[in-house]
PDB file of N, CA, C and O in Angstrom:
ATOM      1  N   MET A   1     -20.284 -43.510 -19.219  1.00  0.00           N
ATOM      2  CA  MET A   1     -20.976 -44.369 -18.311  1.00  0.00           C
ATOM      3  C   MET A   1     -22.306 -44.752 -18.944  1.00  0.00           C
ATOM      4  O   MET A   1     -23.141 -43.886 -19.207  1.00  0.00           O
ATOM      5  N   LYS A   2     -22.506 -46.022 -19.185  1.00  0.00           N
ATOM      6  CA  LYS A   2     -23.729 -46.519 -19.822  1.00  0.00           C
ATOM      7  C   LYS A   2     -24.816 -46.681 -18.779  1.00  0.00           C
ATOM      8  O   LYS A   2     -24.626 -47.317 -17.742  1.00  0.00           O
ATOM      9  N   LYS A   3     -25.935 -46.102 -19.076  1.00  0.00           N
ATOM     10  CA  LYS A   3     -27.074 -46.192 -18.128  1.00  0.00           C
ATOM     11  C   LYS A   3     -27.614 -47.634 -18.123  1.00  0.00           C
ATOM     12  O   LYS A   3     -27.757 -48.261 -19.173  1.00  0.00           O
ATOM     13  N   LEU A   4     -27.905 -48.136 -16.928  1.00  0.00           N
ATOM     14  CA  LEU A   4     -28.444 -49.471 -16.787  1.00  0.00           C
ATOM     15  C   LEU A   4     -29.953 -49.474 -16.972  1.00  0.00           C
ATOM     16  O   LEU A   4     -30.640 -48.493 -16.688  1.00  0.00           O
ATOM     17  N   LYS A   5     -30.450 -50.619 -17.460  1.00  0.00           N
ATOM     18  CA  LYS A   5     -31.900 -50.784 -17.523  1.00  0.00           C
ATOM     19  C   LYS A   5     -32.391 -50.874 -16.073  1.00  0.00           C
ATOM     20  O   LYS A   5     -31.804 -51.583 -15.255  1.00  0.00           O
ATOM     21  N   HIS A   6     -33.457 -50.161 -15.769  1.00  0.00           N
ATOM     22  CA  HIS A   6     -34.028 -50.120 -14.399  1.00  0.00           C
ATOM     23  C   HIS A   6     -33.082 -49.474 -13.378  1.00  0.00           C
ATOM     24  O   HIS A   6     -33.133 -49.794 -12.190  1.00  0.00           O
ATOM     25  N   GLU A   7     -32.245 -48.591 -13.835  1.00  0.00           N
ATOM     26  CA  GLU A   7     -31.240 -48.015 -12.916  1.00  0.00           C
ATOM     27  C   GLU A   7     -31.847 -47.300 -11.736  1.00  0.00           C
ATOM     28  O   GLU A   7     -31.324 -47.395 -10.625  1.00  0.00           O
ATOM     29  N   LYS A   8     -32.937 -46.586 -11.944  1.00  0.00           N
ATOM     30  CA  LYS A   8     -33.608 -45.868 -10.849  1.00  0.00           C
ATOM     31  C   LYS A   8     -34.120 -46.830  -9.805  1.00  0.00           C
ATOM     32  O   LYS A   8     -33.968 -46.587  -8.608  1.00  0.00           O
ATOM     33  N   GLU A   9     -34.737 -47.941 -10.250  1.00  0.00           N
ATOM     34  CA  GLU A   9     -35.262 -48.948  -9.320  1.00  0.00           C
ATOM     35  C   GLU A   9     -34.125 -49.685  -8.628  1.00  0.00           C
ATOM     36  O   GLU A   9     -34.219 -50.015  -7.446  1.00  0.00           O
ATOM     37  N   LEU A  10     -33.060 -49.941  -9.362  1.00  0.00           N
ATOM     38  CA  LEU A  10     -31.880 -50.606  -8.754  1.00  0.00           C
ATOM     39  C   LEU A  10     -31.261 -49.738  -7.687  1.00  0.00           C
ATOM     40  O   LEU A  10     -30.867 -50.248  -6.639  1.00  0.00           O
ATOM     41  N   LEU A  11     -31.162 -48.455  -7.916  1.00  0.00           N
ATOM     42  CA  LEU A  11     -30.657 -47.524  -6.930  1.00  0.00           C
ATOM     43  C   LEU A  11     -31.523 -47.549  -5.657  1.00  0.00           C
ATOM     44  O   LEU A  11     -31.003 -47.591  -4.542  1.00  0.00           O
ATOM     45  N   LYS A  12     -32.828 -47.523  -5.843  1.00  0.00           N
ATOM     46  CA  LYS A  12     -33.730 -47.550  -4.693  1.00  0.00           C
ATOM     47  C   LYS A  12     -33.515 -48.814  -3.879  1.00  0.00           C
ATOM     48  O   LYS A  12     -33.503 -48.761  -2.649  1.00  0.00           O
ATOM     49  N   GLU A  13     -33.342 -49.966  -4.556  1.00  0.00           N
ATOM     50  CA  GLU A  13     -33.081 -51.246  -3.851  1.00  0.00           C
ATOM     51  C   GLU A  13     -31.695 -51.221  -3.206  1.00  0.00           C
ATOM     52  O   GLU A  13     -31.522 -51.739  -2.103  1.00  0.00           O
ATOM     53  N   ALA A  14     -30.715 -50.634  -3.872  1.00  0.00           N
ATOM     54  CA  ALA A  14     -29.350 -50.551  -3.326  1.00  0.00           C
ATOM     55  C   ALA A  14     -29.361 -49.743  -2.044  1.00  0.00           C
ATOM     56  O   ALA A  14     -28.684 -50.111  -1.084  1.00  0.00           O
ATOM     57  N   ILE A  15     -30.113 -48.647  -2.000  1.00  0.00           N
ATOM     58  CA  ILE A  15     -30.187 -47.834  -0.797  1.00  0.00           C
ATOM     59  C   ILE A  15     -30.863 -48.630   0.333  1.00  0.00           C
ATOM     60  O   ILE A  15     -30.405 -48.600   1.475  1.00  0.00           O
ATOM     61  N   ARG A  16     -31.920 -49.318   0.019  1.00  0.00           N
ATOM     62  CA  ARG A  16     -32.647 -50.114   1.015  1.00  0.00           C
ATOM     63  C   ARG A  16     -31.699 -51.215   1.612  1.00  0.00           C
ATOM     64  O   ARG A  16     -31.576 -51.339   2.831  1.00  0.00           O
ATOM     65  N   VAL A  17     -31.070 -51.965   0.763  1.00  0.00           N
ATOM     66  CA  VAL A  17     -30.181 -53.029   1.190  1.00  0.00           C
ATOM     67  C   VAL A  17     -28.927 -52.440   1.871  1.00  0.00           C
ATOM     68  O   VAL A  17     -28.469 -52.953   2.892  1.00  0.00           O
ATOM     69  N   GLY A  18     -28.396 -51.380   1.303  1.00  0.00           N
ATOM     70  CA  GLY A  18     -27.237 -50.735   1.879  1.00  0.00           C
ATOM     71  C   GLY A  18     -27.453 -50.175   3.277  1.00  0.00           C
ATOM     72  O   GLY A  18     -26.559 -50.224   4.121  1.00  0.00           O
ATOM     73  N   MET A  19     -28.648 -49.641   3.516  1.00  0.00           N
ATOM     74  CA  MET A  19     -28.988 -49.159   4.856  1.00  0.00           C
ATOM     75  C   MET A  19     -29.020 -50.275   5.868  1.00  0.00           C
ATOM     76  O   MET A  19     -28.554 -50.121   6.997  1.00  0.00           O
ATOM     77  N   ILE A  20     -29.568 -51.392   5.462  1.00  0.00           N
ATOM     78  CA  ILE A  20     -29.615 -52.580   6.345  1.00  0.00           C
ATOM     79  C   ILE A  20     -28.184 -53.038   6.652  1.00  0.00           C
ATOM     80  O   ILE A  20     -27.841 -53.319   7.800  1.00  0.00           O
ATOM     81  N   TYR A  21     -27.356 -53.105   5.597  1.00  0.00           N
ATOM     82  CA  TYR A  21     -25.964 -53.502   5.731  1.00  0.00           C
ATOM     83  C   TYR A  21     -25.224 -52.582   6.715  1.00  0.00           C
ATOM     84  O   TYR A  21     -24.521 -53.051   7.610  1.00  0.00           O
ATOM     85  N   ALA A  22     -25.391 -51.279   6.534  1.00  0.00           N
ATOM     86  CA  ALA A  22     -24.678 -50.306   7.364  1.00  0.00           C
ATOM     87  C   ALA A  22     -25.141 -50.377   8.822  1.00  0.00           C
ATOM     88  O   ALA A  22     -24.332 -50.285   9.745  1.00  0.00           O
ATOM     89  N   GLU A  23     -26.427 -50.540   9.012  1.00  0.00           N
ATOM     90  CA  GLU A  23     -26.945 -50.605  10.378  1.00  0.00           C
ATOM     91  C   GLU A  23     -26.512 -51.911  11.076  1.00  0.00           C
ATOM     92  O   GLU A  23     -26.153 -51.874  12.253  1.00  0.00           O
ATOM     93  N   LYS A  24     -26.536 -53.049  10.387  1.00  0.00           N
ATOM     94  CA  LYS A  24     -26.129 -54.315  10.963  1.00  0.00           C
ATOM     95  C   LYS A  24     -24.636 -54.290  11.281  1.00  0.00           C
ATOM     96  O   LYS A  24     -24.195 -54.872  12.272  1.00  0.00           O
ATOM     97  N   ARG A  25     -23.870 -53.619  10.443  1.00  0.00           N
ATOM     98  CA  ARG A  25     -22.417 -53.498  10.640  1.00  0.00           C
ATOM     99  C   ARG A  25     -22.092 -52.538  11.765  1.00  0.00           C
ATOM    100  O   ARG A  25     -20.967 -52.525  12.266  1.00  0.00           O
ATOM    101  N   GLY A  26     -23.081 -51.718  12.175  1.00  0.00           N
ATOM    102  CA  GLY A  26     -22.863 -50.762  13.227  1.00  0.00           C
ATOM    103  C   GLY A  26     -22.206 -49.478  12.756  1.00  0.00           C
ATOM    104  O   GLY A  26     -21.681 -48.703  13.555  1.00  0.00           O
ATOM    105  N   ALA A  27     -22.240 -49.265  11.454  1.00  0.00           N
ATOM    106  CA  ALA A  27     -21.565 -48.087  10.864  1.00  0.00           C
ATOM    107  C   ALA A  27     -22.469 -46.881  10.844  1.00  0.00           C
ATOM    108  O   ALA A  27     -21.962 -45.762  10.771  1.00  0.00           O
ATOM    109  N   ALA A  28     -23.782 -47.038  10.905  1.00  0.00           N
ATOM    110  CA  ALA A  28     -24.666 -45.881  10.815  1.00  0.00           C
ATOM    111  C   ALA A  28     -26.045 -46.228  11.298  1.00  0.00           C
ATOM    112  O   ALA A  28     -26.436 -47.392  11.372  1.00  0.00           O
ATOM    113  N   GLU A  29     -26.782 -45.166  11.631  1.00  0.00           N
ATOM    114  CA  GLU A  29     -28.206 -45.262  11.882  1.00  0.00           C
ATOM    115  C   GLU A  29     -28.836 -44.146  11.046  1.00  0.00           C
ATOM    116  O   GLU A  29     -28.481 -42.976  11.188  1.00  0.00           O
ATOM    117  N   PHE A  30     -29.735 -44.508  10.208  1.00  0.00           N
ATOM    118  CA  PHE A  30     -30.364 -43.534   9.308  1.00  0.00           C
ATOM    119  C   PHE A  30     -31.661 -43.016   9.895  1.00  0.00           C
ATOM    120  O   PHE A  30     -32.388 -43.745  10.571  1.00  0.00           O
ATOM    121  N   ASP A  31     -31.941 -41.762   9.632  1.00  0.00           N
ATOM    122  CA  ASP A  31     -33.185 -41.141  10.014  1.00  0.00           C
ATOM    123  C   ASP A  31     -34.087 -41.018   8.784  1.00  0.00           C
ATOM    124  O   ASP A  31     -33.618 -41.001   7.647  1.00  0.00           O
ATOM    125  N   ALA A  32     -35.363 -40.935   9.038  1.00  0.00           N
ATOM    126  CA  ALA A  32     -36.330 -40.745   7.933  1.00  0.00           C
ATOM    127  C   ALA A  32     -36.093 -39.429   7.213  1.00  0.00           C
ATOM    128  O   ALA A  32     -36.482 -39.268   6.056  1.00  0.00           O
ATOM    129  N   THR A  33     -35.459 -38.497   7.892  1.00  0.00           N
ATOM    130  CA  THR A  33     -35.249 -37.171   7.332  1.00  0.00           C
ATOM    131  C   THR A  33     -33.947 -37.074   6.530  1.00  0.00           C
ATOM    132  O   THR A  33     -33.693 -36.047   5.900  1.00  0.00           O
ATOM    133  N   ASP A  34     -33.109 -38.140   6.543  1.00  0.00           N
ATOM    134  CA  ASP A  34     -31.883 -38.126   5.770  1.00  0.00           C
ATOM    135  C   ASP A  34     -32.215 -38.079   4.284  1.00  0.00           C
ATOM    136  O   ASP A  34     -33.102 -38.798   3.823  1.00  0.00           O
ATOM    137  N   SER A  35     -31.508 -37.237   3.531  1.00  0.00           N
ATOM    138  CA  SER A  35     -31.738 -37.135   2.127  1.00  0.00           C
ATOM    139  C   SER A  35     -31.193 -38.326   1.397  1.00  0.00           C
ATOM    140  O   SER A  35     -30.295 -39.011   1.886  1.00  0.00           O
ATOM    141  N   GLN A  36     -31.752 -38.583   0.188  1.00  0.00           N
ATOM    142  CA  GLN A  36     -31.265 -39.648  -0.638  1.00  0.00           C
ATOM    143  C   GLN A  36     -29.812 -39.407  -1.030  1.00  0.00           C
ATOM    144  O   GLN A  36     -29.034 -40.358  -1.104  1.00  0.00           O
ATOM    145  N   GLN A  37     -29.442 -38.202  -1.272  1.00  0.00           N
ATOM    146  CA  GLN A  37     -28.058 -37.854  -1.658  1.00  0.00           C
ATOM    147  C   GLN A  37     -27.076 -38.188  -0.502  1.00  0.00           C
ATOM    148  O   GLN A  37     -25.982 -38.698  -0.744  1.00  0.00           O
ATOM    149  N   LEU A  38     -27.480 -37.895   0.748  1.00  0.00           N
ATOM    150  CA  LEU A  38     -26.640 -38.208   1.887  1.00  0.00           C
ATOM    151  C   LEU A  38     -26.464 -39.750   1.994  1.00  0.00           C
ATOM    152  O   LEU A  38     -25.358 -40.241   2.220  1.00  0.00           O
ATOM    153  N   LYS A  39     -27.556 -40.478   1.830  1.00  0.00           N
ATOM    154  CA  LYS A  39     -27.491 -41.931   1.931  1.00  0.00           C
ATOM    155  C   LYS A  39     -26.593 -42.517   0.831  1.00  0.00           C
ATOM    156  O   LYS A  39     -25.780 -43.404   1.091  1.00  0.00           O
ATOM    157  N   VAL A  40     -26.750 -42.006  -0.407  1.00  0.00           N
ATOM    158  CA  VAL A  40     -25.932 -42.489  -1.525  1.00  0.00           C
ATOM    159  C   VAL A  40     -24.462 -42.258  -1.244  1.00  0.00           C
ATOM    160  O   VAL A  40     -23.644 -43.161  -1.420  1.00  0.00           O
ATOM    161  N   GLU A  41     -24.122 -41.060  -0.809  1.00  0.00           N
ATOM    162  CA  GLU A  41     -22.708 -40.745  -0.544  1.00  0.00           C
ATOM    163  C   GLU A  41     -22.123 -41.604   0.566  1.00  0.00           C
ATOM    164  O   GLU A  41     -21.011 -42.119   0.452  1.00  0.00           O
ATOM    165  N   PHE A  42     -22.896 -41.751   1.650  1.00  0.00           N
ATOM    166  CA  PHE A  42     -22.428 -42.579   2.790  1.00  0.00           C
ATOM    167  C   PHE A  42     -22.246 -44.015   2.376  1.00  0.00           C
ATOM    168  O   PHE A  42     -21.206 -44.621   2.637  1.00  0.00           O
ATOM    169  N   LEU A  43     -23.288 -44.579   1.708  1.00  0.00           N
ATOM    170  CA  LEU A  43     -23.228 -45.989   1.311  1.00  0.00           C
ATOM    171  C   LEU A  43     -22.110 -46.241   0.341  1.00  0.00           C
ATOM    172  O   LEU A  43     -21.433 -47.264   0.445  1.00  0.00           O
ATOM    173  N   TYR A  44     -21.884 -45.337  -0.612  1.00  0.00           N
ATOM    174  CA  TYR A  44     -20.794 -45.482  -1.563  1.00  0.00           C
ATOM    175  C   TYR A  44     -19.467 -45.550  -0.816  1.00  0.00           C
ATOM    176  O   TYR A  44     -18.669 -46.461  -1.040  1.00  0.00           O
ATOM    177  N   LYS A  45     -19.231 -44.590   0.068  1.00  0.00           N
ATOM    178  CA  LYS A  45     -17.955 -44.538   0.821  1.00  0.00           C
ATOM    179  C   LYS A  45     -17.778 -45.747   1.719  1.00  0.00           C
ATOM    180  O   LYS A  45     -16.659 -46.238   1.870  1.00  0.00           O
ATOM    181  N   LEU A  46     -18.858 -46.243   2.324  1.00  0.00           N
ATOM    182  CA  LEU A  46     -18.802 -47.421   3.167  1.00  0.00           C
ATOM    183  C   LEU A  46     -18.420 -48.677   2.361  1.00  0.00           C
ATOM    184  O   LEU A  46     -17.575 -49.471   2.773  1.00  0.00           O
ATOM    185  N   LEU A  47     -19.070 -48.822   1.212  1.00  0.00           N
ATOM    186  CA  LEU A  47     -18.811 -49.982   0.340  1.00  0.00           C
ATOM    187  C   LEU A  47     -17.411 -49.967  -0.230  1.00  0.00           C
ATOM    188  O   LEU A  47     -16.795 -51.021  -0.394  1.00  0.00           O
ATOM    189  N   VAL A  48     -16.889 -48.761  -0.541  1.00  0.00           N
ATOM    190  CA  VAL A  48     -15.516 -48.658  -1.053  1.00  0.00           C
ATOM    191  C   VAL A  48     -14.571 -49.044   0.103  1.00  0.00           C
ATOM    192  O   VAL A  48     -13.628 -49.812  -0.087  1.00  0.00           O
ATOM    193  N   HIS A  49     -14.843 -48.496   1.308  1.00  0.00           N
ATOM    194  CA  HIS A  49     -14.006 -48.807   2.461  1.00  0.00           C
ATOM    195  C   HIS A  49     -13.979 -50.287   2.763  1.00  0.00           C
ATOM    196  O   HIS A  49     -12.927 -50.836   3.090  1.00  0.00           O
ATOM    197  N   ASP A  50     -15.138 -50.950   2.658  1.00  0.00           N
ATOM    198  CA  ASP A  50     -15.279 -52.380   2.924  1.00  0.00           C
ATOM    199  C   ASP A  50     -14.830 -53.254   1.728  1.00  0.00           C
ATOM    200  O   ASP A  50     -14.930 -54.480   1.764  1.00  0.00           O
ATOM    201  N   LYS A  51     -14.352 -52.605   0.708  1.00  0.00           N
ATOM    202  CA  LYS A  51     -13.909 -53.283  -0.517  1.00  0.00           C
ATOM    203  C   LYS A  51     -14.995 -54.121  -1.180  1.00  0.00           C
ATOM    204  O   LYS A  51     -14.725 -55.183  -1.741  1.00  0.00           O
ATOM    205  N   GLN A  52     -16.226 -53.625  -1.106  1.00  0.00           N
ATOM    206  CA  GLN A  52     -17.353 -54.245  -1.775  1.00  0.00           C
ATOM    207  C   GLN A  52     -17.493 -53.749  -3.202  1.00  0.00           C
ATOM    208  O   GLN A  52     -18.007 -54.457  -4.068  1.00  0.00           O
ATOM    209  N   ILE A  53     -17.022 -52.497  -3.447  1.00  0.00           N
ATOM    210  CA  ILE A  53     -17.044 -51.932  -4.786  1.00  0.00           C
ATOM    211  C   ILE A  53     -15.734 -51.233  -5.043  1.00  0.00           C
ATOM    212  O   ILE A  53     -15.032 -50.850  -4.108  1.00  0.00           O
ATOM    213  N   GLN A  54     -15.400 -51.065  -6.316  1.00  0.00           N
ATOM    214  CA  GLN A  54     -14.185 -50.336  -6.718  1.00  0.00           C
ATOM    215  C   GLN A  54     -14.478 -48.834  -6.633  1.00  0.00           C
ATOM    216  O   GLN A  54     -15.581 -48.420  -6.987  1.00  0.00           O
ATOM    217  N   PRO A  55     -13.547 -48.017  -6.185  1.00  0.00           N
ATOM    218  CA  PRO A  55     -13.765 -46.599  -6.176  1.00  0.00           C
ATOM    219  C   PRO A  55     -13.838 -46.032  -7.606  1.00  0.00           C
ATOM    220  O   PRO A  55     -13.247 -46.578  -8.537  1.00  0.00           O
ATOM    221  N   LEU A  56     -14.559 -44.950  -7.748  1.00  0.00           N
ATOM    222  CA  LEU A  56     -14.655 -44.270  -8.999  1.00  0.00           C
ATOM    223  C   LEU A  56     -13.349 -43.527  -9.313  1.00  0.00           C
ATOM    224  O   LEU A  56     -12.595 -43.141  -8.419  1.00  0.00           O
ATOM    225  N   ALA A  57     -13.116 -43.346 -10.600  1.00  0.00           N
ATOM    226  CA  ALA A  57     -12.011 -42.505 -10.993  1.00  0.00           C
ATOM    227  C   ALA A  57     -12.327 -41.072 -10.612  1.00  0.00           C
ATOM    228  O   ALA A  57     -13.500 -40.705 -10.545  1.00  0.00           O
ATOM    229  N   LYS A  58     -11.325 -40.257 -10.363  1.00  0.00           N
ATOM    230  CA  LYS A  58     -11.504 -38.901  -9.906  1.00  0.00           C
ATOM    231  C   LYS A  58     -12.387 -38.072 -10.832  1.00  0.00           C
ATOM    232  O   LYS A  58     -13.160 -37.235 -10.367  1.00  0.00           O
ATOM    233  N   ASP A  59     -12.276 -38.299 -12.134  1.00  0.00           N
ATOM    234  CA  ASP A  59     -13.067 -37.556 -13.087  1.00  0.00           C
ATOM    235  C   ASP A  59     -14.533 -38.004 -13.149  1.00  0.00           C
ATOM    236  O   ASP A  59     -15.364 -37.310 -13.734  1.00  0.00           O
ATOM    237  N   GLN A  60     -14.854 -39.148 -12.555  1.00  0.00           N
ATOM    238  CA  GLN A  60     -16.230 -39.635 -12.527  1.00  0.00           C
ATOM    239  C   GLN A  60     -16.873 -39.436 -11.144  1.00  0.00           C
ATOM    240  O   GLN A  60     -18.060 -39.713 -10.966  1.00  0.00           O
ATOM    241  N   MET A  61     -16.102 -38.964 -10.185  1.00  0.00           N
ATOM    242  CA  MET A  61     -16.596 -38.775  -8.836  1.00  0.00           C
ATOM    243  C   MET A  61     -17.697 -37.748  -8.832  1.00  0.00           C
ATOM    244  O   MET A  61     -17.547 -36.650  -9.368  1.00  0.00           O
ATOM    245  N   GLY A  62     -18.787 -38.106  -8.233  1.00  0.00           N
ATOM    246  CA  GLY A  62     -19.917 -37.196  -8.139  1.00  0.00           C
ATOM    247  C   GLY A  62     -21.204 -38.011  -7.864  1.00  0.00           C
ATOM    248  O   GLY A  62     -21.173 -39.240  -7.798  1.00  0.00           O
ATOM    249  N   ASP A  63     -22.271 -37.327  -7.715  1.00  0.00           N
ATOM    250  CA  ASP A  63     -23.525 -37.970  -7.385  1.00  0.00           C
ATOM    251  C   ASP A  63     -23.960 -39.005  -8.426  1.00  0.00           C
ATOM    252  O   ASP A  63     -24.393 -40.104  -8.079  1.00  0.00           O
ATOM    253  N   VAL A  64     -23.842 -38.645  -9.684  1.00  0.00           N
ATOM    254  CA  VAL A  64     -24.269 -39.534 -10.758  1.00  0.00           C
ATOM    255  C   VAL A  64     -23.436 -40.820 -10.775  1.00  0.00           C
ATOM    256  O   VAL A  64     -23.975 -41.918 -10.916  1.00  0.00           O
ATOM    257  N   GLY A  65     -22.140 -40.668 -10.631  1.00  0.00           N
ATOM    258  CA  GLY A  65     -21.238 -41.805 -10.592  1.00  0.00           C
ATOM    259  C   GLY A  65     -21.480 -42.718  -9.411  1.00  0.00           C
ATOM    260  O   GLY A  65     -21.473 -43.941  -9.552  1.00  0.00           O
ATOM    261  N   MET A  66     -21.693 -42.134  -8.253  1.00  0.00           N
ATOM    262  CA  MET A  66     -21.922 -42.924  -7.036  1.00  0.00           C
ATOM    263  C   MET A  66     -23.252 -43.688  -7.149  1.00  0.00           C
ATOM    264  O   MET A  66     -23.342 -44.845  -6.740  1.00  0.00           O
ATOM    265  N   ARG A  67     -24.267 -43.042  -7.698  1.00  0.00           N
ATOM    266  CA  ARG A  67     -25.592 -43.709  -7.893  1.00  0.00           C
ATOM    267  C   ARG A  67     -25.426 -44.871  -8.850  1.00  0.00           C
ATOM    268  O   ARG A  67     -25.987 -45.943  -8.624  1.00  0.00           O
ATOM    269  N   HIS A  68     -24.658 -44.673  -9.926  1.00  0.00           N
ATOM    270  CA  HIS A  68     -24.461 -45.717 -10.902  1.00  0.00           C
ATOM    271  C   HIS A  68     -23.698 -46.918 -10.268  1.00  0.00           C
ATOM    272  O   HIS A  68     -24.049 -48.073 -10.509  1.00  0.00           O
ATOM    273  N   LYS A  69     -22.705 -46.639  -9.496  1.00  0.00           N
ATOM    274  CA  LYS A  69     -21.939 -47.701  -8.812  1.00  0.00           C
ATOM    275  C   LYS A  69     -22.804 -48.504  -7.870  1.00  0.00           C
ATOM    276  O   LYS A  69     -22.685 -49.728  -7.815  1.00  0.00           O
ATOM    277  N   LEU A  70     -23.683 -47.836  -7.121  1.00  0.00           N
ATOM    278  CA  LEU A  70     -24.571 -48.540  -6.213  1.00  0.00           C
ATOM    279  C   LEU A  70     -25.569 -49.421  -6.981  1.00  0.00           C
ATOM    280  O   LEU A  70     -25.906 -50.522  -6.545  1.00  0.00           O
ATOM    281  N   ALA A  71     -26.037 -48.911  -8.142  1.00  0.00           N
ATOM    282  CA  ALA A  71     -26.976 -49.709  -8.957  1.00  0.00           C
ATOM    283  C   ALA A  71     -26.271 -50.951  -9.491  1.00  0.00           C
ATOM    284  O   ALA A  71     -26.866 -52.028  -9.544  1.00  0.00           O
ATOM    285  N   ILE A  72     -25.019 -50.809  -9.885  1.00  0.00           N
ATOM    286  CA  ILE A  72     -24.270 -51.937 -10.373  1.00  0.00           C
ATOM    287  C   ILE A  72     -24.037 -52.963  -9.229  1.00  0.00           C
ATOM    288  O   ILE A  72     -24.178 -54.172  -9.415  1.00  0.00           O
ATOM    289  N   TRP A  73     -23.686 -52.440  -8.076  1.00  0.00           N
ATOM    290  CA  TRP A  73     -23.453 -53.294  -6.904  1.00  0.00           C
ATOM    291  C   TRP A  73     -24.653 -54.180  -6.571  1.00  0.00           C
ATOM    292  O   TRP A  73     -24.521 -55.393  -6.407  1.00  0.00           O
ATOM    293  N   ILE A  74     -25.805 -53.559  -6.475  1.00  0.00           N
ATOM    294  CA  ILE A  74     -26.994 -54.343  -6.118  1.00  0.00           C
ATOM    295  C   ILE A  74     -27.406 -55.258  -7.264  1.00  0.00           C
ATOM    296  O   ILE A  74     -27.915 -56.351  -7.013  1.00  0.00           O
ATOM    297  N   GLY A  75     -27.205 -54.853  -8.502  1.00  0.00           N
ATOM    298  CA  GLY A  75     -27.497 -55.686  -9.635  1.00  0.00           C
ATOM    299  C   GLY A  75     -26.737 -56.971  -9.605  1.00  0.00           C
ATOM    300  O   GLY A  75     -27.252 -58.012 -10.012  1.00  0.00           O
ATOM    301  N   LYS A  76     -25.511 -56.920  -9.128  1.00  0.00           N
ATOM    302  CA  LYS A  76     -24.681 -58.137  -9.035  1.00  0.00           C
ATOM    303  C   LYS A  76     -25.121 -59.058  -7.891  1.00  0.00           C
ATOM    304  O   LYS A  76     -24.880 -60.264  -7.928  1.00  0.00           O
ATOM    305  N   LEU A  77     -25.769 -58.475  -6.872  1.00  0.00           N
ATOM    306  CA  LEU A  77     -26.204 -59.265  -5.702  1.00  0.00           C
ATOM    307  C   LEU A  77     -27.555 -59.924  -5.894  1.00  0.00           C
ATOM    308  O   LEU A  77     -27.873 -60.924  -5.251  1.00  0.00           O
ATOM    309  N   LEU A  78     -28.348 -59.346  -6.793  1.00  0.00           N
ATOM    310  CA  LEU A  78     -29.708 -59.889  -7.013  1.00  0.00           C
ATOM    311  C   LEU A  78     -29.635 -61.240  -7.762  1.00  0.00           C
ATOM    312  O   LEU A  78     -28.750 -61.463  -8.588  1.00  0.00           O
ATOM    313  N   PRO A  79     -30.585 -62.120  -7.447  1.00  0.00           N
ATOM    314  CA  PRO A  79     -30.642 -63.395  -8.174  1.00  0.00           C
ATOM    315  C   PRO A  79     -30.936 -63.148  -9.641  1.00  0.00           C
ATOM    316  O   PRO A  79     -31.517 -62.118  -9.987  1.00  0.00           O
ATOM    317  N   ASP A  80     -30.549 -64.067 -10.509  1.00  0.00           N
ATOM    318  CA  ASP A  80     -30.733 -63.923 -11.951  1.00  0.00           C
ATOM    319  C   ASP A  80     -32.204 -63.778 -12.374  1.00  0.00           C
ATOM    320  O   ASP A  80     -32.501 -63.141 -13.384  1.00  0.00           O
ATOM    321  N   ASP A  81     -33.114 -64.367 -11.602  1.00  0.00           N
ATOM    322  CA  ASP A  81     -34.526 -64.308 -11.971  1.00  0.00           C
ATOM    323  C   ASP A  81     -35.238 -63.092 -11.360  1.00  0.00           C
ATOM    324  O   ASP A  81     -36.457 -62.980 -11.480  1.00  0.00           O
ATOM    325  N   HIS A  82     -34.505 -62.185 -10.710  1.00  0.00           N
ATOM    326  CA  HIS A  82     -35.154 -60.983 -10.144  1.00  0.00           C
ATOM    327  C   HIS A  82     -35.687 -60.093 -11.236  1.00  0.00           C
ATOM    328  O   HIS A  82     -35.031 -59.927 -12.264  1.00  0.00           O
ATOM    329  N   PRO A  83     -36.887 -59.500 -11.044  1.00  0.00           N
ATOM    330  CA  PRO A  83     -37.475 -58.633 -12.091  1.00  0.00           C
ATOM    331  C   PRO A  83     -36.604 -57.467 -12.542  1.00  0.00           C
ATOM    332  O   PRO A  83     -36.680 -57.066 -13.704  1.00  0.00           O
ATOM    333  N   LEU A  84     -35.782 -56.915 -11.658  1.00  0.00           N
ATOM    334  CA  LEU A  84     -34.940 -55.809 -12.027  1.00  0.00           C
ATOM    335  C   LEU A  84     -33.762 -56.209 -12.917  1.00  0.00           C
ATOM    336  O   LEU A  84     -33.086 -55.343 -13.472  1.00  0.00           O
ATOM    337  N   LYS A  85     -33.519 -57.478 -13.053  1.00  0.00           N
ATOM    338  CA  LYS A  85     -32.406 -57.944 -13.899  1.00  0.00           C
ATOM    339  C   LYS A  85     -32.924 -58.389 -15.278  1.00  0.00           C
ATOM    340  O   LYS A  85     -32.141 -58.834 -16.117  1.00  0.00           O
ATOM    341  N   GLN A  86     -34.240 -58.269 -15.513  1.00  0.00           N
ATOM    342  CA  GLN A  86     -34.821 -58.695 -16.784  1.00  0.00           C
ATOM    343  C   GLN A  86     -34.668 -57.591 -17.799  1.00  0.00           C
ATOM    344  O   GLN A  86     -35.093 -57.742 -18.944  1.00  0.00           O
TER     345      GLN A  86
END
């Protein structure tokens, strides 16, 4: 798995946007005390369920793989001129 440029920042943006998506869809309400790991796992599973992203292969399943998938997902949604895509 090749690390993306700005992957940490992309993940942060993916969590922010994903939380809005999940709450508008009525799938979840997040608390300020929810851990980042919990949010990543929930958002990954929701996006796979909604066919927004492809599921990971079983050998790649884990926190690192899910974080990477979320970073890729948001990277595709951002406009070409967004600073995180530079």
